[in-house]
N, C-alpha and C positions, 0 to 999 in steps of 0.2 A: 504494500500500500504506500501511496505517496505520503511524504512527511507533511504534516499540517503547518509547520513553521518554516517558512522559506527564508533563505539567507538574507535577501534584501530587506525583509521585515526586521530581522534581528539587527542588521546593520543600521537601520533607521532608528531603532529604539535604544540601542546600547548607549550612544552618546548622550541621549536625554537622561538616562538613568545615571550616567556619570557626571552630569551637569556641564557638558561641553556641547559644542556645535556639531551639526552633521556636515560631513564633507560632501562636496559636490560629486555627483556620479562620474565614474570614469568615462573618458572620451569627451569629445567636443559637444557641447550643448548646442542644440539648434536655436536659431533665432526664429521668432514667430509670435503668435498672439500672446497677450498678457492681460491679466485682470489685477489691478493694484488696489490695495488697502480697502478691501470690501468687508463690511461688517459680518460678524458671525452670530449664529443663533443656535441654542442647544435643542437637539431633537430629543425631547423628553420621552417619547413613546418607544423609540428603537435605540436611542443612544447615538452619539456621533455629533458632528459639527455641520450644521447647515451653513452654507456661504450665501449671503443675501443677494443672489443673482438667479433669475429664472433660468430654466434649462434652455429655453429658446434664445434668450438674450446672451447667455454664455456661449452657445454654439455659434451665434452670429459673429462673435469676436474672432472666430476662425479655429476653434477647437473641434476635434472630431472624436467620436467613440473609437477606442482602440489606441489613442495617443498615450504616450507616457508624459506625465506632468510632474512638476515640482511645486510644492506648497510651502510657503514661509509665513508663519503666523507672527503677529507683532510681539507676542510674549517670548519669542525666540525658538519656539518649537518648529521643526522642519520635517517635511516628508519628501523624500527624494526618489524620483523614478518610480512613481506609482501609476497604475493603469487608470484610465478614465473610461468607464463602461456605462452602458445604458441599463445595467442590472447588476445584481450582486454576483459577479462572475469570478471573483477571486476565491482562492481556497480559504478554508476556515483559518482564522487568526491572521490573515494577511490584509494589508491596507489597500484601499482603493478610493477613488473619487467616483461617485455614482450620480447618474441623472435618471432616477427611477420614474417610470411613467406615473403621473399623478402627483409627484412631489412638487411642492411650491418652489423649491430651490435646488441647486446642486448641493452635494453633500460629501464630506470627507469622513471616513469611518474605517473601522477594522471589521472585516466580515466575520460574523459570529464569534467575535472576540471581545477584548476589553473595550469599555466605553472610551472612545478617543477624547471626548470632552474632559473626562476625569483624568485620564492618562496624561494629557498634555497640559493640565492645569489651566484650561481655557476659562475666560470670563467673557461676558457680553460687551466688555469694553475693548476686546481685542479685534483685530482685523486680519484678513488673509490676502496674500498676494500669490497668484497662480501663474506659472509660466510653462511654456512648452519645453519638454525635455527632448523627446524624440517622436517624430511624426509616425503614427501607425505601428509602433513597436508591439502592441498587444492586439493588433487587428485580427489575427487568426483566431484568438480566443473569443473576441467580440463577435465575429461572424458565426462561430459555432454555437455560442450560447444565446445569441439574441433571439428572444421569443416574445412576441407581443400578442395580446388578445384584445378584443373589442368589448365594449359595454352595450352593444346593440343586440337586443333579444333575438331578432330575426336571424342572426348569424349562428344561432344554436338550435339544436333539434328538440329541446324540451325544457321544462322548468328545472328538472334535475340537472341537466348538463349546464344550463346557464348559471345555476347556483352552486355548481360543483358538489351537488348533494348526493350522498349514497349511504347505504347500509354497510357497516364494516362486518365482514363475514369470515375473517381469517381465523385460523386456529380453532380453539374451542369456544369462541365467542358465540353465544346463543342467538338464534334468529330474533329479529325485532327488539334488539337490546341496545345497540350502539350505532349512532349515525354521525356523519361528519359533513362539513360543507362551509359555505361562505357565511359571513356575518348576517344575522337577522336583526341587527340594530345599527350598525355603522354603514350608512348608505353611500359611501364615497364611490363605489363601483356600481350602484344602482341595482343591487340584488336583494335588498332587504325584504321587500314584499313577497318575493318568490321563496326565499328561505323561510319566512314566516309561515307561508301557506303549507310548505312541506313538513315543517316540524309539527304543525297542528295536525296535518293529515296522518302522520305516523304516530301520533300520540306521545310525543316527547314530553317528559315530565321533569327533566332536570337538564340544565345547560351548563357546560364548562366553557366559559368565555375566556379564552387565552389572551385576548388582545386588550381588554378594557378594565378600567377601575370603576368603582361605583360612581365616581365623579364623571367619567366619560359617559356612562350609561344615562345618568340623570340629564346630562347635556343633550343626548340624542332624544330622550323622551320629551324634553322641553321644546324641541323644534316643532314649529307649527305644521310642517309637512311630514312628521313621523308617521309611518304607516306599517306598524308591526304589532297589532293588538295582542296576538297570542304570546309573543315574546314579552310584551309589557305585562300581561297577566301573570306569567311565570315569575318575572322579576319582582313584581309587587307582592307575590306570595312566597318570596324567599327561595325560589327554585332556580335562580341563576347564580353561579359561582364565578365572580370576577377574579381573574388571576393576574392580569396585566403583566404577562411575561415579556422580557426582552427577547432577542433572537440568539443569545449566546448560550446554547444548551449545555455547554461544558462548564459554565460558571456555577459557583456555589449559590448565588442568588437565584438563578434559574431553577436549580435542583430543589432548593428550599421552598420556593413559591409553588412549584409544581407539586411537590409532595403535600403541601398544605391544601392545594386545590383538589388533589385526588383523594386525600383523607376526607374532605367534605363531601366529595362525590360518593365515597364508599358508605357514607351515612345517609345518603339520599335514596330516592326511589326512581328507577328507570321507567321507560327507555331514556337513554342519555344522548345528548347532542354535543359534539366538540367542534368549536370553531375558533378562528382568529379573524383576520380581515377577509382574506381570499380563500381560506381553508386549504392553504398550500404548504407553508413552511413550518410554522409553529404547530399547526394542526397535523401536518405530516409527521413531525417528530413525535408528538404525543400519541397519535394513533399507532405509529410503529412500535412505540414502547408498550402500549396496551396489548397490541397483537402479539408481541414477543412474550409478554407476561403470560398470555393465555395459550402459549405453545404453538404459535404460528411458525411456519417454515419461512426461510428466506424468500423463496419464490412467491409465497402468498403476500409477504410484506411488499416485495417489489411490485407485484401486480396492482395492489391497492394504491401504493404511492404514485405509480405512473399513470393511474387513471386520471389524476388531476391534469396531467399534461395532455392526455387525450381530450379531456373536457374543454380545457381552455385553449389549447394550441393545435388540436387535431394531430398531435404527435404520437405515433405508435412505433413499435419496432419495425413493422412492415413499411411504414411510410418513410422513415428516415432512420435506418439502423445506427448510423454513426452518431447522429445527434442524440438519439435515444440513450445510447450507452455512455455518452459524455455526461448526460444528466444523472444517470445512475452512479457513475464513478465519481463525479464531482459534488453531488448533493446527497444522495441516499446513503452511499457507503460511509462517508464521513459522519452522517447522523448516527448510523449504527455503531461505528467506532467510538462515538462519544459516550456510549453506554459502558465501555470497558475502562477499568482502572489502569490497565497496562496495554501496550500495543499488541495487536493480534494479527496473525499472518493472513487469515481468511475468515471474514465474518460470515460467509455463506454456509460454513459448516460448524459454526460455534453453537453452544448451548445458549440460545438467546433468552430463554425464559429465566435462566439463572442470573444472567448479567442484568436483565431488566429488574429483577427483584433486588439485586445488589445496588443498582443505580437509585432505586426508590429509597432504600435504607440509608444510602449516603446523603439523601436530602432530608432525612429525619422521619420518614414514614415507618411506623412500627410493623412488626411481623403480623400482629393481629389485624391491622387495617389493610395491609397488603393482601392477606388471605380473604378478608371481607370483600375487598374490591374485586379480586379474582372470582370469588363465588358469585357476586352480583352479575358480573359479565358473562359467566359461563352457565348460570342457572337458566333452565328453560322455563 
């Protein structure tokens, strides 16, 4: 398996830990576009540093996806030779600058790693200067990983596909017990009403909301256009468990908050619904964990995880084998590796149930509650 910590990441961070400056990348730096002294904003939901420039305006300066860029912050923190992508295409724990569809600004962060805002000692009095390091250096990865989906209902074949909604059927999970999909409360991608109708139709009685806090949810409910009455009824009756996870599934914070959420879920009554915003990344990790806990095989886990890419992007192994396996190797495999305390040679043949249980214990979940959760999911 590929190392999760790449050399350039360690090189970028080591001088910061030593209290010195970062050296310029080897080789001649290209002249090109530049953004100077731009204000920064903390991304409190996912962590990282928003740079107060819209994606469209930044690209109009002459930057392109796949470029290598340097970022110098006014507090002295520097990031050298990092990729600029349209999605989170770096390996876990590696830095990038991202222009994710729907984001209000470009953003600098560490993919599924430490919060760059905290790591760099940033404040909202700081600014960022971004310059081109090398044109198109990471273009091959950008081309392979770039996947976009629309928010137009007619582009999809059903409510279920549009809301990325499905029953989780892997391992010993009982029928009509566990469902997953897009958010039934955060309508930034226009799927709330569809997710609401599907959780009502399937009789969901408890929701594990991986994306939101109570404060977020109260804000959604207060919006005059909010249209998710079944979700609202569950929330008002204490049947929604807000967990507000970040995306660093290897962090102690993630493990602890998830263990708390699953402990609350183990004390509730199903059927259960697990969601984040798109039902893709945080939901993908948590459903993988629950599937593994209930004895699912690697093949079952992969099939469920990649259903999201079929729903949103029409990507299957048959339609694009190369891209399909890049997604598996770059996203799913590192998620499963994140369950292990030590590196493992081949996750596809490991005892995933055992490591899932160990992961939950490391977050603070007791043996009793793990057994109770497993029984709830497996009971017919």
